[in-house]
Each structure stands twice: as C-alpha cells, then as structure tokens.
C-alpha positions as CSV (number, residue, x, y, z in Angstrom):
1,M,6.5,-15.9,-41.7
2,K,7.4,-16.5,-38.0
3,K,7.4,-13.4,-36.0
4,E,7.6,-12.3,-32.5
5,Q,5.8,-9.4,-31.7
6,A,6.2,-7.7,-35.1
7,V,9.5,-9.3,-37.0
8,N,12.5,-11.0,-36.3
9,T,15.0,-8.7,-34.2
10,I,17.9,-7.0,-35.6
11,P,21.1,-5.3,-33.1
12,I,20.0,-1.8,-31.7
13,R,20.4,0.8,-34.6
14,N,22.9,3.6,-34.4
15,G,21.7,6.4,-32.2
16,E,19.4,4.3,-30.3
17,N,21.8,3.0,-27.6
18,F,20.9,3.5,-24.1
19,N,22.4,2.6,-20.7
20,Q,21.7,-1.3,-20.4
21,E,23.4,-1.4,-17.0
22,A,20.8,1.1,-15.8
23,L,18.2,-0.8,-17.1
24,R,19.3,-4.2,-15.8
25,K,19.3,-2.3,-12.3
26,Y,16.0,-0.8,-12.8
27,L,14.3,-4.2,-13.7
28,Y,16.0,-6.1,-11.0
29,E,14.2,-3.8,-8.3
30,H,11.2,-3.2,-10.2
31,V,10.3,-6.7,-11.8
32,E,9.3,-9.7,-10.0
33,D,11.3,-12.8,-10.9
34,F,14.0,-10.8,-13.0
35,P,16.9,-13.0,-12.8
36,N,19.4,-10.0,-12.9
37,Q,21.9,-11.9,-15.2
38,E,23.7,-10.1,-18.2
39,L,21.0,-8.0,-20.0
40,V,20.8,-8.6,-24.0
41,V,19.0,-6.2,-25.9
42,E,17.7,-6.4,-29.6
43,Q,15.3,-4.4,-31.3
44,F,12.2,-4.9,-33.5
45,P,12.8,-3.2,-36.9
46,T,9.4,-2.3,-38.1
47,G,6.9,0.4,-37.1
48,V,7.4,4.1,-37.5
49,S,6.0,5.4,-34.4
50,N,7.4,4.1,-30.9
51,L,10.3,1.9,-30.6
52,T,10.0,-1.6,-29.5
53,Y,13.0,-3.8,-28.1
54,L,13.3,-7.4,-26.8
55,I,15.0,-7.8,-23.7
56,K,16.6,-11.0,-22.5
57,S,18.1,-12.1,-19.0
58,G,18.9,-15.8,-19.0
59,E,15.7,-17.4,-19.8
60,W,13.5,-14.5,-19.0
61,E,12.2,-12.3,-21.8
62,A,10.2,-9.3,-22.2
63,V,9.2,-6.3,-24.6
64,M,10.2,-2.9,-24.1
65,R,8.4,0.3,-25.3
66,R,9.6,3.7,-25.5
67,P,8.9,6.8,-27.6
68,P,11.3,7.8,-30.5
69,S,14.3,10.3,-30.2
70,G,13.6,14.1,-30.3
71,P,10.9,16.6,-29.9
72,L,7.5,15.0,-29.7
73,P,4.1,16.7,-30.4
74,P,2.1,16.8,-27.1
75,K,0.1,13.9,-25.6
76,A,1.9,11.5,-28.6
77,H,3.7,8.7,-27.8
78,D,2.3,8.7,-24.2
79,M,3.8,5.5,-22.5
80,R,1.9,5.7,-19.4
81,R,-1.5,5.9,-21.2
82,E,-0.6,2.5,-23.3
83,S,0.8,0.9,-20.0
84,D,-2.2,1.9,-18.1
85,L,-4.4,0.4,-20.8
86,L,-2.5,-3.1,-20.8
87,K,-2.6,-3.3,-17.1
88,N,-6.4,-2.9,-16.6
89,L,-7.2,-4.8,-19.9
90,Y,-5.1,-7.6,-19.2
91,P,-6.9,-9.3,-16.4
92,V,-10.2,-9.4,-18.4
93,F,-9.0,-9.8,-21.9
94,P,-5.6,-11.8,-21.9
95,L,-5.2,-11.3,-25.6
96,V,-2.9,-8.3,-24.6
97,P,0.4,-8.8,-23.4
98,K,0.5,-8.3,-19.6
99,P,2.6,-5.0,-18.7
100,Y,5.3,-5.6,-16.0
101,V,6.5,-2.1,-15.2
102,F,6.0,1.6,-16.2
103,C,9.0,3.8,-15.6
104,D,8.8,7.7,-15.9
105,D,12.4,8.0,-14.3
106,K,14.4,9.4,-17.2
107,T,17.7,8.9,-15.5
108,V,17.3,5.3,-16.6
109,M,16.5,5.5,-20.0
110,G,16.2,9.3,-21.1
111,V,12.6,8.7,-21.7
112,P,9.5,7.1,-20.3
113,F,9.1,3.4,-21.4
114,Y,7.5,0.4,-20.2
115,V,8.2,-3.3,-20.2
116,M,5.6,-6.0,-21.1
117,Q,5.2,-9.7,-21.7
118,R,6.4,-11.3,-24.8
119,K,3.9,-12.9,-26.4
120,K,5.0,-15.4,-29.4
121,G,3.1,-16.4,-32.6
122,V,2.8,-15.7,-36.4
123,V,1.8,-13.1,-38.3
124,L,-0.4,-13.1,-41.3
125,D,-0.4,-10.5,-43.8
126,D,-1.5,-10.7,-47.6
127,H,-0.5,-14.3,-48.0
128,F,0.2,-17.6,-46.4
129,P,3.9,-18.9,-46.2
130,P,4.6,-20.2,-49.9
131,E,4.9,-23.9,-48.7
132,M,1.6,-23.8,-47.1
133,S,-1.8,-24.5,-48.9
134,P,-4.6,-23.6,-46.1
135,S,-7.3,-25.4,-46.3
136,L,-11.2,-23.8,-46.7
137,E,-11.6,-25.0,-43.2
138,L,-8.8,-23.5,-41.8
139,C,-9.4,-19.8,-43.3
140,Q,-13.0,-20.1,-41.8
141,E,-11.9,-21.1,-38.3
142,L,-9.6,-18.2,-38.4
143,S,-12.2,-15.9,-39.9
144,Y,-14.3,-16.9,-36.7
145,A,-11.4,-16.2,-34.4
146,V,-11.0,-12.7,-35.6
147,V,-14.7,-12.1,-35.3
148,D,-15.2,-13.8,-31.9
149,A,-11.9,-11.5,-30.4
150,L,-13.3,-8.3,-31.6
151,A,-16.8,-9.0,-30.0
152,Q,-14.9,-10.1,-26.9
153,L,-13.4,-6.8,-26.7
154,H,-16.2,-4.8,-27.0
155,S,-18.2,-6.8,-24.5
156,V,-15.5,-5.7,-21.8
157,D,-16.9,-3.4,-19.0
158,Y,-14.5,-0.7,-19.6
159,E,-15.6,1.2,-16.4
160,K,-15.4,-2.1,-14.3
161,A,-11.8,-2.4,-15.9
162,N,-11.1,1.0,-14.5
163,L,-11.2,2.6,-17.8
164,A,-13.7,5.0,-17.9
165,E,-11.3,7.8,-18.1
166,F,-9.3,6.5,-21.0
167,G,-11.6,8.1,-23.6
168,F,-14.3,10.4,-24.3
169,P,-17.2,8.5,-25.9
170,H,-19.6,11.3,-25.9
171,G,-19.4,13.2,-29.4
172,F,-16.3,10.6,-30.4
173,L,-17.9,10.4,-34.0
174,E,-18.1,14.2,-34.6
175,R,-14.6,14.6,-33.3
176,Q,-13.3,11.9,-35.9
177,V,-15.3,13.0,-38.9
178,N,-14.2,16.8,-38.2
179,G,-10.4,15.5,-37.5
180,W,-10.2,13.3,-40.4
181,V,-11.7,15.7,-42.9
182,N,-9.4,18.7,-41.7
183,R,-6.6,16.4,-42.1
184,Y,-7.0,15.7,-45.5
185,R,-7.4,19.2,-46.1
186,K,-4.2,20.4,-44.6
187,Y,-2.3,17.4,-46.9
188,E,-4.1,17.8,-50.0
189,T,-2.3,17.7,-53.0
190,D,-4.2,16.3,-56.3
191,E,-7.6,17.5,-56.8
192,I,-10.0,14.5,-56.1
193,P,-13.7,15.6,-57.3
194,F,-15.2,13.2,-54.5
195,F,-13.6,15.0,-51.6
196,E,-15.9,18.0,-51.2
197,P,-19.2,16.0,-51.5
198,L,-17.7,13.2,-49.3
199,A,-17.1,15.9,-46.5
200,K,-20.3,17.5,-46.7
201,W,-22.2,14.1,-46.5
202,Y,-20.2,13.0,-43.5
203,L,-20.1,16.1,-41.7
204,N,-24.3,16.2,-42.3
205,N,-25.4,12.8,-41.5
206,I,-23.4,11.8,-38.4
207,P,-25.3,8.6,-36.7
208,A,-26.2,8.9,-33.2
209,S,-23.7,6.3,-31.6
210,E,-25.7,3.6,-29.7
211,G,-23.0,2.7,-26.9
212,A,-19.4,2.9,-26.3
213,S,-16.8,0.2,-25.9
214,I,-13.1,-0.2,-25.5
215,I,-12.0,0.2,-29.4
216,H,-8.7,-0.9,-30.7
217,N,-8.9,1.3,-33.7
218,D,-6.4,-0.5,-36.1
219,Y,-8.1,-3.9,-35.8
220,K,-6.7,-6.1,-38.7
221,L,-4.5,-9.4,-39.1
222,N,-1.3,-8.1,-39.2
223,N,-1.6,-6.5,-35.8
224,M,-2.1,-9.9,-34.2
225,L,0.1,-12.9,-33.4
226,L,-1.4,-16.2,-34.4
227,S,-0.9,-19.8,-33.4
228,E,1.5,-21.8,-35.2
229,N,-1.6,-23.7,-37.1
230,Y,-3.2,-20.2,-38.1
231,K,-6.5,-21.2,-36.2
232,E,-6.3,-19.1,-33.2
233,I,-5.2,-15.7,-31.9
234,E,-2.4,-15.6,-29.3
235,A,-2.2,-11.9,-28.8
236,I,-3.4,-8.5,-30.6
237,L,-0.9,-5.9,-30.5
238,D,-0.4,-2.3,-31.1
239,W,-2.9,-0.7,-28.8
240,E,-1.3,2.8,-29.0
241,I,-4.4,4.5,-30.5
242,A,-6.9,2.4,-28.7
243,T,-9.7,4.5,-27.0
244,I,-13.3,4.4,-25.7
245,G,-15.9,5.2,-28.6
246,D,-18.5,3.7,-30.8
247,P,-17.7,-0.1,-31.3
248,L,-19.4,0.0,-35.0
249,F,-16.6,2.3,-35.8
250,D,-14.2,-0.5,-34.8
251,L,-16.0,-3.1,-36.6
252,A,-16.5,-0.9,-39.7
253,G,-12.6,-0.6,-39.4
254,A,-12.1,-4.2,-39.3
255,L,-14.4,-4.9,-42.5
256,G,-12.3,-2.2,-44.1
257,Y,-9.3,-4.3,-44.2
258,W,-11.5,-7.6,-44.7
259,L,-11.8,-7.5,-48.7
260,E,-13.6,-10.3,-50.7
261,G,-12.5,-11.7,-54.1
262,S,-15.6,-10.1,-55.6
263,D,-14.3,-6.3,-54.5
264,P,-13.1,-4.1,-57.3
265,D,-9.5,-4.8,-58.4
266,Y,-8.7,-1.4,-58.1
267,L,-9.6,-1.7,-54.2
268,K,-7.9,-5.0,-53.8
269,E,-4.7,-3.4,-55.4
270,S,-4.8,-0.6,-53.1
271,L,-5.4,-2.8,-50.0
272,P,-3.9,-6.3,-50.5
273,T,-4.9,-8.9,-47.9
274,V,-5.1,-12.3,-47.5
275,T,-9.0,-12.5,-46.8
276,V,-9.6,-12.6,-50.5
277,M,-8.7,-16.2,-50.8
278,P,-11.6,-18.8,-50.5
279,G,-12.6,-19.9,-47.3
280,F,-12.5,-16.5,-45.5
281,I,-16.0,-15.7,-44.3
282,K,-17.5,-12.5,-46.2
283,R,-18.2,-9.3,-44.6
284,R,-21.9,-10.2,-44.3
285,E,-21.3,-13.3,-42.3
286,F,-18.8,-11.1,-40.4
287,V,-21.1,-8.9,-39.1
288,H,-23.7,-11.5,-38.5
289,R,-21.5,-13.5,-36.4
290,Y,-20.3,-10.3,-34.3
291,S,-23.9,-9.5,-34.0
292,L,-24.5,-12.8,-32.1
293,K,-21.6,-13.0,-30.2
294,S,-21.6,-9.5,-28.8
295,G,-25.3,-9.4,-28.5
296,R,-25.5,-5.8,-30.5
297,D,-28.0,-5.1,-33.2
298,V,-25.7,-4.0,-36.1
299,P,-27.5,-1.3,-38.3
300,S,-26.9,-0.4,-41.6
301,L,-23.0,0.2,-41.9
302,N,-23.1,2.5,-44.9
303,Y,-22.0,5.4,-43.2
304,Y,-19.0,3.7,-41.2
305,M,-17.8,1.7,-43.9
306,S,-17.5,4.8,-46.3
307,F,-16.0,6.7,-43.6
308,T,-13.4,3.8,-43.0
309,Y,-12.3,4.1,-46.5
310,F,-12.0,7.6,-46.6
311,K,-9.9,7.6,-43.2
312,L,-7.6,5.0,-45.0
313,A,-7.3,7.4,-48.0
314,V,-6.5,10.1,-45.8
315,V,-3.5,8.1,-44.0
316,L,-1.8,7.1,-47.7
317,Q,-2.7,11.0,-48.5
318,Q,-0.2,12.0,-45.6
319,I,2.3,9.6,-46.9
320,Y,1.9,10.8,-50.4
321,Y,2.1,14.3,-49.2
322,R,5.7,13.8,-47.5
323,W,7.1,12.3,-51.0
324,K,5.6,15.1,-53.3
325,V,7.1,17.7,-51.1
326,G,10.3,15.9,-51.1
327,Q,10.1,15.1,-47.1
328,T,11.1,11.4,-48.3
329,V,12.7,10.2,-51.4
330,D,11.2,6.3,-50.8
331,G,10.0,5.3,-54.5
332,R,7.3,3.1,-52.8
333,F,5.4,6.4,-52.1
334,A,5.2,7.9,-55.8
335,D,2.0,5.9,-56.8
336,F,0.0,6.5,-53.4
337,S,-1.8,9.1,-55.1
338,T,-3.6,6.3,-57.0
339,K,-4.5,4.5,-54.0
340,V,-5.8,7.6,-52.3
341,K,-8.3,8.2,-55.4
342,N,-9.2,4.6,-55.5
343,L,-10.1,4.8,-52.0
344,M,-11.8,7.9,-51.9
345,L,-13.7,6.5,-55.1
346,Y,-14.9,3.5,-53.0
347,A,-15.7,5.5,-50.1
348,Y,-17.9,7.8,-52.7
349,E,-19.6,4.7,-54.2
350,I,-20.5,3.4,-50.6
351,S,-22.0,6.8,-49.5
352,N,-24.5,6.7,-52.7
353,T,-25.8,3.1,-51.7
354,L,-28.4,2.3,-49.5
355,N,-27.1,-0.8,-48.1
356,N,-23.7,-1.8,-47.5
357,D,-22.6,-5.2,-48.7
C-alpha cells in the first residue's frame, strides 16, 4: 500500500476547519521558497494523537502537525518539543523530516503548530501488497536497513546535536517501570495472575543503564516510509515520544515487534507483523548486527524484552478499559483482554528464563 506520511489524505474533517488564508500568509512570511499561491489543505486520517495535514501551494508541498482540539493534559502534544527535536536531529540524522517553521502565535491557527518537509514512500505493516512476492534477499536487505538505522540513531551524539536537555537519562528505567506498573493498576479490569509477580520482579531487578542516547521509543516498521522496492528507509516518522534514555530499552522495543515464525501462535495473533515471513532475520541476528553497527556490547536482554511485552499489554489494557466502561463502542476492542493476557503471559515466561532468544 503506497502511503504519504501515514495514509492517503482525506478532506479536512468537520470541526477541524481553520483559517487557510491566515496560514497561507504566515507561511509566505516565514518559510523560504514558499510560492504564495492558493493553499490546498488535506488531512491524514490515521492516528489518534496529534493531527497531521498535507498542505500544498502550487508544486510546493509540506506536512503540518498540530495538537487535537479541546483541553489537553499538561506537557502533552508539545509541538515545540517535536519541532525542536527534528530541527536539531535532521542535520545529523536525515531520516527525519526537515522542519520548516514552528508557530506559537494562536491568532494563526488557534493552537501551536509546525510545518515540516513532506517525505514520500511506502509503508509496510503486517503484509506485503497482495500482488507482490518478496524474495528472501529483499526481506533480508530490509531487515538490515532497519537494524542499521536504529544503530545510526543511537550513535548520534545528542550533546553535540544540542539535545542534552531533551530528556533525563538519569533514572530513566526506574521512571519507566514505576510509570507503566502504576498505569496498569489504574486501568486494571480482569484479574491477571501474572501481573503482581511481574511488577515485583521489575521493581526489584531494574538494571543499571550503561549509557544514554536519543531513542525513538516506538521504533517499528509501520512507523517508517520505505523506498518503492522496499529495500531502503526513506524516513522514520512519529517522534512525539522520543527522548534521551537507555538505548537497550529502544532496541528491546524494536525487537518486541520483530516476531519470528517459531514464536507462539498466541503472540503472533496479538501482534501481527510481516517479520514472521521467511527472509527476515531472527532477533538474535538483529541484536548481533546492532552490536556490530553501534559498537555497543549488548548484554542479556531478558529484563528489557519482558518489560517490552508488559508495556505493550498495558497499552492494550488502556484501550480495553475504555471499551469495558463504555467510553467507546468500537467492537474491535472487545477481545483486547485476551491480547493483554497473552502479552502478559509472554512477559512472565521471559522473566523466568535465563537468556532471551
């Protein structure tokens, strides 16, 4: 499926209209080479967080990001933070879109927003297009590209990139563990016998981080734009939860989505992904290549991998909670409780092994 940024665009949704003339004038005054022709705005319909738009003026194209309408939690949907990250990261890691301008003048849009380069490519989710029969070599090349880009990101000197204030690496893992354990308790519905043993194990065995880097925090195939031959990464998207933290946390997060054909069926049903196909490298090879490319020694990822699946279980639990209490009637969420239990079970099984596969 060919995608631009996320998916094909749609007309602006009702209730999300804004003053396009005010936006056009602002871009003309603040963006170099903006042609100042009639402005055409369309919306990318996917995503449940920030709103993303395709904006065109003649042959010129860009993407705009803004927060959703209505009251927002403190520190959430921080457009300046996202824009500043891209601004400082782009010169040393050009797989991110180049930001053009950030605006906090609410007379233009009513909310802060930023405009960035439009990257083009295709998105790969849980299957290739039906008309395509990917070779083993293609899947291997794509695997290597994914590993290499992650190693490249983690090798960026965040201090030289003026991103030292972008996160707080000291105590990062402890904050993550406490935050996700408490989040599950807040949204708990059905009793899961694995939760309390896991929570205790996580809290009592937090590993010492051996370094810090820029981490994407949601690094997976469907957050990337690929070349038309599916062998290269054109862009990595969705940086809103990126921070400075333990790179092994990010590596384990990527491996959490990198399932293998030999994984339990209940895990593959809970996290469908294209990487189960022949040709994609195994997690062990992913780690080995990452270590070579990044120059990092990678210890046992037992703790990190278990916590990755626990975290994914909590994300689904939050969605299931909304369905359970009637905040949404979307029938897709009715069986999320099963997925939560499956992921929690797998996290528990990993926590009881000596070595991660």
